[in-house]
VEXZATOR-663679 format. One record per residue: y negated, x negated, z of N, C-alpha, C in turn; residue number from 0. Coordinates in nm, 2 decimals, decimal comma. Layout:
<recs>
Y_X_Z_Y_X_Z_Y_X_Z_NUM
...
</recs>
This chain:
<recs>
3,54_5,97_3,71_3,50_6,06_3,74_3,59_6,13_3,78_0
3,54_6,26_3,84_3,58_6,35_3,90_3,72_6,46_3,84_1
3,79_6,48_3,88_3,93_6,55_3,76_4,01_6,58_3,87_2
4,03_6,71_3,90_4,13_6,81_4,01_4,26_6,84_3,98_3
4,35_6,83_4,02_4,48_6,84_3,98_4,55_6,96_4,01_4
4,51_6,97_4,10_4,55_7,09_4,20_4,52_7,27_4,19_5
4,61_7,32_4,10_4,60_7,43_4,06_4,50_7,54_4,16_6
4,48_7,52_4,26_4,34_7,67_4,30_4,24_7,55_4,28_7
4,18_7,42_4,33_4,11_7,41_4,20_4,08_7,43_4,11_8
4,16_7,35_3,99_4,12_7,38_3,92_4,09_7,53_3,80_9
4,14_7,58_3,88_4,10_7,72_3,89_4,02_7,84_3,92_10
3,89_7,74_4,05_3,80_7,71_4,09_3,69_7,73_3,93_11
3,69_7,61_3,87_3,61_7,54_3,76_3,69_7,62_3,64_12
3,75_7,70_3,64_3,78_7,81_3,50_3,76_7,91_3,51_13
3,75_7,97_3,61_3,67_8,08_3,72_3,55_8,04_3,73_14
3,46_7,98_3,76_3,27_7,92_3,70_3,27_7,92_3,59_15
3,33_7,83_3,52_3,39_7,83_3,31_3,35_7,93_3,32_16
3,41_8,10_3,32_3,42_8,23_3,31_3,23_8,31_3,29_17
3,20_8,27_3,52_3,10_8,31_3,49_2,95_8,23_3,41_18
3,02_8,13_3,42_2,83_8,06_3,31_2,83_8,16_3,17_19
2,95_8,11_3,11_2,98_8,20_3,00_2,95_8,30_2,97_20
2,98_8,39_3,08_2,94_8,57_3,04_2,82_8,57_3,10_21
2,76_8,47_3,15_2,63_8,53_3,24_2,51_8,41_3,13_22
2,50_8,33_3,05_2,39_8,29_3,02_2,26_8,35_2,93_23
2,38_8,47_2,87_2,29_8,55_2,79_2,15_8,59_2,81_24
2,19_8,65_2,94_2,06_8,72_3,08_1,98_8,63_3,03_25
1,94_8,54_3,09_1,87_8,45_3,03_1,79_8,51_2,89_26
1,83_8,52_2,80_1,74_8,59_2,65_1,72_8,78_2,65_27
1,75_8,80_2,78_1,70_8,98_2,81_1,63_8,92_2,92_28
1,58_8,80_2,96_1,49_8,76_3,04_1,31_8,75_2,99_29
1,39_8,68_2,80_1,25_8,71_2,74_1,21_8,81_2,60_30
1,17_8,92_2,67_1,15_9,01_2,59_1,02_9,04_2,42_31
1,07_9,01_2,36_0,94_8,98_2,25_0,97_8,82_2,20_32
1,08_8,77_2,24_1,07_8,62_2,25_1,20_8,64_2,07_33
1,12_8,62_1,97_1,29_8,56_1,88_1,41_8,54_1,94_34
1,50_8,53_1,91_1,60_8,54_1,93_1,63_8,32_1,89_35
1,55_8,31_1,74_1,59_8,19_1,71_1,45_8,09_1,74_36
1,38_8,13_1,78_1,29_8,06_1,93_1,33_8,04_2,04_37
1,40_8,11_2,09_1,45_8,11_2,17_1,56_7,95_2,23_38
1,66_7,98_2,09_1,74_7,90_2,08_1,66_7,77_2,08_39
1,62_7,74_2,07_1,51_7,60_2,05_1,56_7,52_2,19_40
1,48_7,59_2,34_1,48_7,58_2,42_1,65_7,62_2,53_41
1,72_7,65_2,41_1,83_7,68_2,42_2,00_7,53_2,41_42
1,88_7,51_2,32_2,01_7,36_2,28_1,96_7,25_2,37_43
1,76_7,27_2,38_1,75_7,14_2,47_1,80_7,18_2,59_44
1,85_7,28_2,66_1,90_7,30_2,77_2,07_7,24_2,76_45
2,15_7,23_2,63_2,26_7,24_2,63_2,26_7,07_2,69_46
2,18_6,94_2,60_2,16_6,85_2,58_2,16_6,80_2,75_47
2,03_6,87_2,82_2,03_6,80_2,95_2,13_6,88_3,05_48
2,25_6,97_2,99_2,32_6,99_3,07_2,41_6,85_3,05_49
2,42_6,77_2,94_2,51_6,70_2,95_2,57_6,64_2,99_50
2,45_6,60_2,95_2,35_6,42_3,05_2,35_6,48_3,17_51
2,34_6,55_3,28_2,25_6,59_3,42_2,54_6,60_3,47_52
2,60_6,65_3,40_2,71_6,61_3,44_2,78_6,51_3,41_53
2,75_6,44_3,29_2,80_6,28_3,28_2,79_6,19_3,37_54
2,65_6,19_3,42_2,56_6,11_3,53_2,66_6,11_3,71_55
2,65_6,28_3,67_2,71_6,30_3,83_2,85_6,32_3,82_56
2,91_6,45_3,80_3,04_6,45_3,84_3,11_6,31_3,71_57
3,07_6,31_3,63_3,14_6,23_3,51_3,11_6,04_3,59_58
3,04_6,02_3,65_3,05_5,91_3,70_3,10_5,85_3,84_59
3,15_5,98_3,91_3,24_6,02_4,03_3,36_5,90_4,03_60
3,32_5,80_4,14_3,46_5,75_4,13_3,44_5,62_4,03_61
3,42_5,60_3,91_3,45_5,49_3,79_3,56_5,56_3,83_62
3,58_5,43_3,76_3,76_5,42_3,65_3,71_5,44_3,58_63
3,87_5,44_3,43_3,85_5,42_3,30_3,74_5,53_3,21_64
3,79_5,65_3,25_3,72_5,78_3,23_3,56_5,80_3,28_65
3,51_5,70_3,37_3,36_5,74_3,39_3,27_5,74_3,20_66
3,25_5,79_3,30_3,11_5,89_3,15_3,07_5,76_3,02_67
3,01_5,66_3,12_2,96_5,50_3,07_3,09_5,45_2,96_68
3,12_5,43_3,05_3,29_5,33_3,05_3,42_5,40_2,91_69
3,40_5,51_2,93_3,50_5,63_2,84_3,40_5,63_2,73_70
3,26_5,64_2,65_3,15_5,59_2,60_3,21_5,49_2,49_71
3,21_5,38_2,59_3,24_5,20_2,57_3,34_5,20_2,52_72
3,44_5,30_2,53_3,60_5,31_2,45_3,62_5,33_2,36_73
3,55_5,46_2,37_3,65_5,63_2,24_3,61_5,52_2,07_74
3,72_5,55_2,01_3,63_5,55_1,88_3,57_5,63_1,78_75
3,56_5,63_1,68_3,47_5,74_1,59_3,52_5,88_1,57_76
3,60_5,84_1,49_3,63_5,94_1,50_3,75_6,07_1,58_77
3,70_6,03_1,69_3,71_6,13_1,90_3,57_6,10_1,90_78
3,45_6,12_1,84_3,34_6,11_1,85_3,29_6,21_1,69_79
3,33_6,17_1,62_3,36_6,30_1,50_3,41_6,41_1,55_80
3,46_6,45_1,61_3,64_6,52_1,63_3,48_6,65_1,70_81
3,43_6,55_1,79_3,33_6,65_1,93_3,18_6,71_1,85_82
3,17_6,59_1,70_3,02_6,69_1,71_3,05_6,77_1,55_83
3,24_6,74_1,53_3,24_6,89_1,45_3,21_7,00_1,51_84
3,27_6,94_1,65_3,34_7,11_1,73_3,16_7,09_1,76_85
3,07_7,04_1,82_2,96_7,17_1,81_2,87_7,14_1,74_86
2,95_7,12_1,60_2,86_7,19_1,45_2,89_7,36_1,43_87
3,10_7,36_1,48_3,09_7,45_1,40_3,02_7,58_1,53_88
3,00_7,53_1,69_3,03_7,64_1,79_2,84_7,64_1,76_89
2,78_7,61_1,70_2,64_7,62_1,70_2,65_7,71_1,63_90
2,68_7,73_1,47_2,72_7,85_1,41_2,71_7,96_1,45_91
2,87_7,95_1,52_2,95_8,07_1,55_2,86_8,12_1,70_92
2,74_8,06_1,77_2,67_8,08_1,89_2,53_8,20_1,82_93
2,46_8,15_1,72_2,40_8,21_1,65_2,37_8,32_1,56_94
2,50_8,35_1,53_2,58_8,47_1,54_2,60_8,56_1,62_95
2,63_8,50_1,78_2,63_8,59_1,87_2,47_8,57_1,92_96
2,41_8,53_1,91_2,28_8,58_1,97_2,26_8,67_1,85_97
2,31_8,63_1,71_2,21_8,81_1,64_2,28_8,96_1,69_98
2,41_8,87_1,71_2,50_9,00_1,76_2,46_9,10_1,86_99
2,40_8,96_1,94_2,34_9,07_2,10_2,21_9,10_2,06_100
2,14_9,11_2,02_2,03_9,13_1,97_2,00_9,26_1,85_101
2,12_9,26_1,85_2,20_9,41_1,74_2,19_9,45_1,83_102
2,29_9,44_1,90_2,40_9,54_1,92_2,38_9,51_2,14_103
2,36_9,46_2,20_2,35_9,47_2,32_2,46_9,36_2,35_104
2,45_9,26_2,51_2,65_9,23_2,54_2,70_9,29_2,60_105
2,72_9,45_2,58_2,81_9,51_2,62_2,90_9,49_2,52_106
2,87_9,46_2,36_2,92_9,49_2,22_2,94_9,38_2,16_107
2,85_9,33_2,18_2,81_9,19_2,05_2,94_9,12_2,17_108
3,00_9,04_2,29_3,03_9,00_2,41_3,23_9,02_2,35_109
3,24_9,15_2,41_3,38_9,18_2,40_3,45_9,19_2,29_110
3,37_9,24_2,15_3,41_9,18_1,99_3,43_8,99_1,95_111
3,28_8,97_1,96_3,25_8,82_1,91_3,33_8,74_1,97_112
3,39_8,71_2,15_3,40_8,66_2,21_3,60_8,67_2,25_113
3,60_8,82_2,24_3,76_8,87_2,27_3,80_8,84_2,10_114
3,73_8,82_2,02_3,83_8,78_1,91_3,83_8,61_1,86_115
3,74_8,52_1,95_3,78_8,38_1,97_3,86_8,37_2,01_116
3,87_8,44_2,20_4,00_8,39_2,22_4,08_8,39_2,17_117
4,17_8,44_2,14_4,19_8,49_2,03_4,25_8,39_1,94_118
4,13_8,37_1,86_4,23_8,28_1,76_4,22_8,11_1,82_119
4,15_8,11_1,94_4,13_7,98_2,03_4,26_7,95_2,03_120
4,34_8,09_2,13_4,41_8,03_2,22_4,57_7,99_2,08_121
4,55_8,05_2,03_4,69_8,02_1,91_4,70_7,89_1,85_122
4,58_7,82_1,78_4,49_7,70_1,77_4,52_7,64_1,91_123
4,45_7,62_1,94_4,49_7,52_2,10_4,65_7,55_2,16_124
4,68_7,66_2,10_4,88_7,70_2,17_4,87_7,57_2,09_125
4,94_7,52_1,98_4,97_7,48_1,85_4,94_7,36_1,87_126
4,80_7,25_1,93_4,80_7,16_2,01_4,83_7,09_2,09_127
4,84_7,17_2,17_4,89_7,17_2,35_4,95_7,24_2,41_128
5,12_7,24_2,34_5,19_7,42_2,41_5,19_7,39_2,59_129
5,10_7,42_2,64_5,15_7,47_2,83_5,11_7,56_2,84_130
5,19_7,61_2,97_5,21_7,74_2,98_5,28_7,86_2,96_131
5,32_7,93_3,04_5,47_8,07_3,00_5,41_8,14_2,84_132
5,50_8,07_2,74_5,42_8,12_2,56_5,43_8,33_2,64_133
5,54_8,35_2,69_5,49_8,49_2,64_5,39_8,56_2,78_134
5,37_8,56_2,86_5,22_8,60_2,98_5,14_8,51_2,88_135
5,13_8,45_2,80_5,05_8,40_2,75_4,93_8,51_2,61_136
5,10_8,48_2,59_5,03_8,57_2,38_5,04_8,71_2,46_137
5,11_8,76_2,60_5,10_8,91_2,61_4,97_8,89_2,63_138
4,92_8,82_2,73_4,80_8,84_2,77_4,71_8,86_2,67_139
4,69_8,79_2,55_4,63_8,80_2,45_4,61_8,97_2,38_140
4,74_8,99_2,35_4,77_9,12_2,26_4,68_9,23_2,39_141
4,71_9,15_2,54_4,59_9,33_2,63_4,43_9,26_2,54_142
4,38_9,20_2,57_4,26_9,15_2,52_4,25_9,22_2,42_143
4,31_9,19_2,28_4,29_9,21_2,12_4,30_9,38_2,16_144
4,40_9,49_2,23_4,36_9,62_2,26_4,24_9,61_2,36_145
4,18_9,52_2,44_4,06_9,56_2,46_3,93_9,61_2,35_146
3,93_9,50_2,29_3,84_9,49_2,20_3,84_9,61_2,08_147
3,99_9,69_2,05_3,91_9,76_2,02_3,83_9,88_2,10_148
3,91_9,89_2,20_3,83_10,01_2,28_3,72_9,97_2,27_149
3,64_9,90_2,28_3,51_9,87_2,34_3,42_9,84_2,18_150
3,52_9,82_2,06_3,44_9,85_1,91_3,43_9,98_1,86_151
3,52_10,06_1,94_3,51_10,22_1,95_3,42_10,28_2,02_152
3,37_10,24_2,13_3,32_10,31_2,24_3,19_10,27_2,14_153
3,16_10,14_2,09_2,98_10,05_2,05_2,99_10,20_1,83_154
3,09_10,29_1,85_3,10_10,34_1,73_3,05_10,42_1,75_155
3,08_10,49_1,86_3,04_10,56_1,90_2,88_10,58_1,98_156
2,90_10,54_2,02_2,75_10,45_2,08_2,63_10,51_1,95_157
2,67_10,41_1,85_2,53_10,39_1,79_2,56_10,52_1,62_158
2,66_10,66_1,71_2,71_10,73_1,56_2,56_10,78_1,46_159
2,40_10,77_1,53_2,33_10,80_1,44_2,28_10,68_1,36_160
2,35_10,56_1,43_2,22_10,43_1,36_2,40_10,35_1,28_161
2,48_10,41_1,16_2,60_10,35_1,10_2,50_10,21_1,05_162
2,46_10,26_0,99_2,40_10,09_0,92_2,40_10,01_1,00_163
2,29_9,95_1,16_2,27_9,93_1,21_2,46_9,85_1,27_164
2,49_9,98_1,34_2,69_9,95_1,36_2,75_9,83_1,35_165
2,76_9,89_1,19_2,87_9,86_1,08_2,79_9,65_1,06_166
2,68_9,64_1,10_2,63_9,51_1,07_2,65_9,44_1,18_167
2,60_9,54_1,31_2,63_9,41_1,43_2,82_9,35_1,51_168
2,88_9,49_1,43_3,01_9,46_1,45_3,04_9,32_1,38_169
3,03_9,34_1,20_3,08_9,21_1,12_2,95_9,15_1,20_170
2,90_9,08_1,19_2,85_8,93_1,28_2,90_8,90_1,42_171
2,93_9,01_1,55_3,04_9,02_1,63_3,15_8,89_1,53_172
3,23_8,96_1,43_3,36_8,90_1,36_3,36_8,79_1,31_173
3,24_8,73_1,26_3,23_8,60_1,18_3,26_8,54_1,32_174
3,07_8,52_1,44_3,10_8,49_1,53_3,25_8,46_1,56_175
3,31_8,52_1,60_3,42_8,52_1,68_3,54_8,42_1,59_176
3,58_8,49_1,50_3,63_8,34_1,45_3,64_8,21_1,41_177
3,49_8,17_1,45_3,40_8,04_1,47_3,37_8,00_1,58_178
3,42_8,07_1,65_3,41_8,04_1,77_3,51_8,05_1,80_179
3,61_8,08_1,78_3,79_8,02_1,80_3,83_7,91_1,76_180
3,69_7,82_1,64_3,76_7,71_1,62_3,73_7,59_1,68_181
3,61_7,64_1,71_3,54_7,46_1,71_3,61_7,42_1,91_182
3,68_7,50_1,97_3,76_7,49_2,08_3,84_7,32_2,07_183
3,97_7,36_1,93_4,07_7,31_1,89_3,98_7,18_1,81_184
3,90_7,17_1,80_3,82_7,08_1,77_3,80_6,96_1,88_185
3,77_7,04_1,95_3,72_6,95_2,12_3,90_6,88_2,17_186
3,97_7,03_2,13_4,10_6,93_2,18_4,12_6,82_2,10_187
4,08_6,77_1,97_4,12_6,70_1,90_4,02_6,59_1,96_188
3,95_6,58_2,02_3,84_6,45_2,05_3,88_6,37_2,13_189
3,96_6,46_2,25_3,95_6,47_2,30_4,13_6,37_2,42_190
4,28_6,38_2,29_4,41_6,37_2,28_4,37_6,20_2,21_191
4,49_6,17_2,21_4,57_6,02_2,22_4,36_5,87_2,22_192
4,49_5,81_2,19_4,41_5,65_2,22_4,30_5,62_2,19_193
4,16_5,54_2,28_4,09_5,59_2,19_3,98_5,73_2,21_194
4,06_5,78_2,31_3,98_5,96_2,28_3,87_5,95_2,41_195
3,76_6,07_2,39_3,70_6,03_2,47_3,75_6,19_2,58_196
3,67_6,17_2,70_3,70_6,24_2,83_3,58_6,31_2,78_197
3,68_6,43_2,95_3,59_6,54_2,93_3,44_6,59_2,98_198
3,41_6,45_3,02_3,24_6,48_3,02_3,17_6,42_2,94_199
3,24_6,30_2,87_3,18_6,23_2,76_3,16_6,33_2,62_200
3,29_6,40_2,65_3,31_6,50_2,51_3,19_6,58_2,52_201
3,13_6,62_2,56_3,03_6,78_2,61_2,93_6,65_2,56_202
2,89_6,56_2,56_2,76_6,47_2,48_2,75_6,48_2,36_203
2,89_6,48_2,36_2,91_6,50_2,18_2,89_6,58_2,11_204
2,93_6,70_2,18_2,92_6,84_2,14_2,78_6,83_2,13_205
2,71_6,82_2,20_2,63_6,89_2,22_2,54_6,77_2,09_206
2,60_6,66_2,09_2,49_6,59_1,95_2,53_6,67_1,84_207
2,60_6,71_1,84_2,64_6,78_1,69_2,60_6,97_1,67_208
2,57_6,99_1,83_2,47_7,15_1,77_2,35_7,10_1,81_209
2,28_6,99_1,86_2,14_6,92_1,79_2,19_6,90_1,60_210
2,28_6,86_1,58_2,23_6,85_1,43_2,26_6,95_1,32_211
2,38_7,06_1,39_2,39_7,13_1,29_2,23_7,25_1,33_212
2,19_7,30_1,44_2,06_7,35_1,44_1,98_7,35_1,38_213
1,91_7,26_1,36_1,79_7,14_1,32_1,79_7,24_1,20_214
1,92_7,29_1,09_1,89_7,34_0,93_1,94_7,43_0,96_215
2,00_7,50_1,01_2,05_7,65_1,03_1,99_7,73_1,10_216
1,93_7,69_1,24_1,84_7,76_1,27_1,68_7,76_1,23_217
1,69_7,67_1,14_1,51_7,76_1,05_1,51_7,78_0,95_218
1,71_7,78_0,96_1,73_7,88_0,78_1,69_8,00_0,85_219
1,80_8,05_0,96_1,75_8,20_1,05_1,59_8,21_1,05_220
1,56_8,13_1,14_1,41_8,21_1,15_1,32_8,22_1,03_221
1,38_8,17_0,89_1,32_8,20_0,77_1,37_8,38_0,76_222
1,47_8,35_0,76_1,62_8,49_0,69_1,67_8,55_0,82_223
1,64_8,64_0,87_1,68_8,71_1,00_1,80_8,77_0,95_224
1,91_8,76_1,06_2,07_8,80_1,04_1,96_8,94_1,07_225
1,92_8,97_1,13_1,87_9,09_1,19_1,75_9,17_1,16_226
1,70_9,17_1,02_1,61_9,24_1,00_1,50_9,25_0,98_227
1,48_9,15_1,10_1,36_9,17_1,14_1,26_9,06_1,08_228
1,08_9,06_1,12_1,01_8,96_1,02_1,07_8,81_1,06_229
1,02_8,74_0,94_1,08_8,57_0,97_0,97_8,52_1,08_230
1,04_8,39_1,15_0,93_8,36_1,23_0,94_8,24_1,23_231
0,81_8,11_1,28_0,81_8,06_1,30_0,74_7,94_1,39_232
0,73_7,82_1,32_0,70_7,66_1,53_0,63_7,78_1,61_233
0,52_7,82_1,50_0,31_7,86_1,60_0,39_7,88_1,72_234
0,44_8,02_1,66_0,54_8,10_1,77_0,55_8,09_1,88_235
0,64_7,97_1,85_0,73_7,89_1,93_0,60_7,84_2,03_236
0,54_7,76_2,01_0,43_7,70_2,09_0,34_7,78_2,13_237
0,35_7,86_2,12_0,25_7,97_2,15_0,30_8,08_2,26_238
0,47_8,09_2,25_0,55_8,19_2,40_0,47_8,10_2,55_239
0,50_8,25_2,60_0,50_8,18_2,74_0,62_8,13_2,79_240
0,57_8,05_2,92_0,63_7,89_2,96_0,74_7,95_3,03_241
0,74_8,06_3,06_0,85_8,09_3,12_0,96_8,16_3,05_242
0,95_8,22_2,93_1,03_8,18_2,79_1,14_8,07_2,73_243
1,05_7,98_2,73_1,06_7,85_2,76_1,20_7,80_2,86_244
1,06_7,80_3,00_1,20_7,78_3,11_1,25_7,85_3,07_245
1,32_7,98_3,09_1,47_8,03_3,03_1,52_8,00_2,93_246
1,53_7,99_2,82_1,59_7,90_2,74_1,67_7,82_2,77_247
1,56_7,67_2,81_1,66_7,60_2,88_1,76_7,65_2,95_248
1,73_7,67_3,02_1,81_7,80_3,11_1,97_7,81_3,12_249
1,90_7,89_2,97_2,05_7,98_2,89_2,12_7,86_2,90_250
2,04_7,74_2,81_2,17_7,63_2,76_2,19_7,54_2,93_251
2,12_7,51_3,00_2,17_7,46_3,14_2,33_7,54_3,18_252
2,31_7,71_3,21_2,42_7,77_3,25_2,57_7,75_3,13_253
2,50_7,75_2,99_2,61_7,80_2,94_2,70_7,61_2,94_254
2,63_7,51_2,91_2,66_7,40_2,93_2,73_7,35_3,07_255
2,71_7,43_3,17_2,82_7,43_3,25_2,88_7,43_3,29_256
2,91_7,59_3,22_3,04_7,61_3,16_3,15_7,55_3,08_257
3,10_7,53_3,03_3,11_7,42_2,90_3,24_7,27_2,98_258
3,09_7,22_3,00_3,20_7,13_3,09_3,30_7,15_3,20_259
3,34_7,25_3,27_3,40_7,31_3,39_3,47_7,36_3,29_260
3,53_7,40_3,21_3,60_7,42_3,12_3,70_7,33_3,07_261
3,62_7,22_3,04_3,65_7,06_2,94_3,71_7,03_3,05_262
3,69_7,00_3,14_3,74_6,94_3,27_3,91_6,95_3,35_263
3,87_7,10_3,33_4,04_7,24_3,36_4,11_7,20_3,31_264
4,06_7,18_3,17_4,13_7,21_3,03_4,23_7,02_3,05_265
4,18_6,94_3,05_4,20_6,81_3,09_4,29_6,80_3,23_266
4,31_6,89_3,25_4,40_6,87_3,38_4,60_6,94_3,33_267
4,67_6,83_3,38_4,79_6,83_3,35_4,85_6,93_3,30_268
4,85_7,02_3,48_4,93_7,14_3,51_4,90_7,25_3,34_269
4,75_7,24_3,29_4,72_7,37_3,21_4,68_7,32_3,11_270
4,67_7,25_3,02_4,64_7,22_2,86_4,50_7,30_2,86_271
4,47_7,31_2,76_4,35_7,36_2,64_4,34_7,55_2,67_272
4,50_7,55_2,62_4,53_7,62_2,58_4,43_7,78_2,65_273
4,51_7,71_2,77_4,52_7,84_2,93_4,36_7,83_2,92_274
4,30_7,71_2,96_4,17_7,70_3,00_4,11_7,77_2,94_275
4,08_7,77_2,76_3,98_7,85_2,72_4,02_8,02_2,72_276
4,15_8,01_2,70_4,19_8,10_2,75_4,11_8,20_2,88_277
4,09_8,12_2,97_4,10_8,24_3,13_3,90_8,19_3,12_278
3,85_8,10_3,04_3,74_8,07_3,04_3,65_8,18_2,95_279
3,74_8,25_2,85_3,69_8,33_2,77_3,66_8,48_2,85_280
3,71_8,50_2,96_3,69_8,64_3,05_3,56_8,67_3,06_281
3,44_8,54_3,03_3,37_8,56_2,98_3,33_8,66_2,91_282
3,35_8,76_2,89_3,43_8,86_2,73_3,36_8,99_2,92_283
3,45_8,97_3,00_3,38_9,04_3,10_3,31_9,01_3,17_284
3,29_8,94_3,26_3,11_8,91_3,26_3,03_9,00_3,21_285
3,02_8,97_3,13_2,88_8,98_3,02_2,87_9,15_3,03_286
3,03_9,23_2,97_3,04_9,35_2,93_2,95_9,41_3,09_287
3,02_9,35_3,23_2,94_9,43_3,37_2,81_9,40_3,36_288
2,73_9,27_3,30_2,65_9,32_3,32_2,58_9,32_3,21_289
2,60_9,40_3,05_2,51_9,48_2,94_2,58_9,65_3,03_290
2,70_9,67_3,12_2,71_9,87_3,12_2,63_9,91_3,26_291
2,67_9,79_3,33_2,60_9,79_3,48_2,42_9,75_3,51_292
2,37_9,61_3,47_2,30_9,58_3,51_2,19_9,64_3,40_293
2,25_9,55_3,26_2,08_9,64_3,19_2,16_9,77_3,09_294
2,23_9,84_3,13_2,28_10,02_3,14_2,28_10,00_2,93_295
2,32_9,98_2,92_2,40_9,97_2,73_2,43_10,11_2,73_296
2,48_10,10_2,80_2,53_10,29_2,77_2,51_10,36_2,80_297
2,36_10,40_2,89_2,33_10,50_2,94_2,31_10,60_2,90_298
2,22_10,57_2,78_2,21_10,75_2,69_2,34_10,78_2,65_299
2,49_10,66_2,60_2,58_10,70_2,52_2,62_10,84_2,56_300
2,65_10,93_2,39_2,84_11,05_2,44_2,88_10,99_2,60_301
2,98_11,10_2,60_3,05_11,09_2,67_3,19_11,01_2,56_302
3,16_11,05_2,49_3,32_11,09_2,42_3,31_10,85_2,42_303
3,21_10,78_2,47_3,15_10,64_2,45_3,17_10,61_2,54_304
3,14_10,64_2,62_3,15_10,62_2,77_3,28_10,60_2,85_305
3,37_10,71_2,76_3,48_10,71_2,90_3,59_10,61_2,86_306
3,58_10,54_2,72_3,63_10,45_2,67_3,57_10,33_2,74_307
3,50_10,29_2,82_3,46_10,11_2,90_3,58_10,13_2,98_308
3,61_10,21_3,06_3,68_10,20_3,13_3,80_10,11_3,12_309
3,85_10,15_3,00_4,02_10,16_2,95_4,00_9,95_2,88_310
3,83_9,97_2,84_3,84_9,81_2,79_3,78_9,71_2,93_311
3,72_9,80_3,00_3,77_9,73_3,12_3,95_9,63_3,19_312
3,99_9,72_3,17_4,08_9,74_3,26_4,20_9,67_3,12_313
4,20_9,63_3,00_4,30_9,63_2,95_4,28_9,46_2,94_314
4,12_9,41_2,97_4,09_9,31_2,99_4,15_9,22_3,17_315
4,15_9,27_3,21_4,18_9,24_3,30_4,36_9,18_3,33_316
4,36_9,29_3,26_4,51_9,28_3,29_4,57_9,17_3,15_317
4,49_9,20_3,03_4,52_9,06_2,98_4,49_8,92_2,98_318
4,35_8,90_3,11_4,32_8,80_3,12_4,41_8,73_3,28_319
4,48_8,80_3,36_4,56_8,83_3,48_4,69_8,76_3,44_320
4,74_8,78_3,29_4,85_8,74_3,23_4,86_8,61_3,24_321
4,74_8,63_3,17_4,68_8,48_3,14_4,68_8,38_3,17_322
4,65_8,42_3,30_4,60_8,35_3,41_4,69_8,24_3,48_323
4,79_8,33_3,55_4,96_8,29_3,56_5,04_8,17_3,52_324
5,00_8,24_3,37_5,12_8,18_3,24_5,11_8,04_3,32_325
5,03_7,96_3,40_5,08_7,78_3,35_5,16_7,76_3,54_326
5,19_7,87_3,56_5,30_7,89_3,68_5,41_7,92_3,65_327
5,52_7,99_3,54_5,58_7,98_3,51_5,70_7,96_3,48_328
5,78_7,89_3,51_5,92_7,83_3,35_5,92_7,90_3,29_329
5,92_7,86_3,14_5,93_7,88_3,01_6,13_7,95_3,02_330
</recs>
């Protein structure tokens, strides 16, 4: 399998992961009128397809014991179950994230939900595999928390006339963040120890967990939408425009590409899961850029709301910069 070890190459993988994780939700923006629960079925198919594409390409690059199919044959059921559990937890968290985007927009749901996930995920991943300078890692995490606070305040002022929706959007984002921070440590367990999975094979079992969880949970959300919208059914899925199905699958492919790249980066000796996950969650910045500058989600917001956005970006950039250099500094 292809496994970069030079820090420069691994950093490219982490940045690519960040860009993919922060950009996939734009595909949902390109399907106006398509209920997110229906979009999600295509998205899940994209995740499975992505795990197979990367597994049979980079995952088999050069062969070896950790190559895609060889690694699957030697891994034990315990590690596979950790990966499947990680996918199931992610699935619930991601459904909450998509609902939050539907209510609050990219510029809000990502900074709060994924920013909180960064905090939870870094703490748990560092406990499992302590790599990187702790002062820089946790100092950067504290700066990210400040960015989350600024974003939440900006959202509250933007939604001052729709307080009930504002509260719902924030709380769904918080619930998403807690669960999103838990899934990666389960993946870390799946790739640690004897007879464990490699970074490409773990993506396949992770995708399997997403599918197994999505069938009952997404069906429940179709019947009882979190957004307060009317229930939807599968006949509406089959009546949807072909372009909407295409963008749903593309969303899953983009997200899965970022995930595989992140798993590969975390497998490098110098990095470890805490740093790889933290930089990948710079997706929050990427999504906020899309939401603020491309989709103009704060264009009609009052000045008191808009003036908080620069502070959010500054603290996120400082925090992510601190996290990025943590592996290169001696404790």
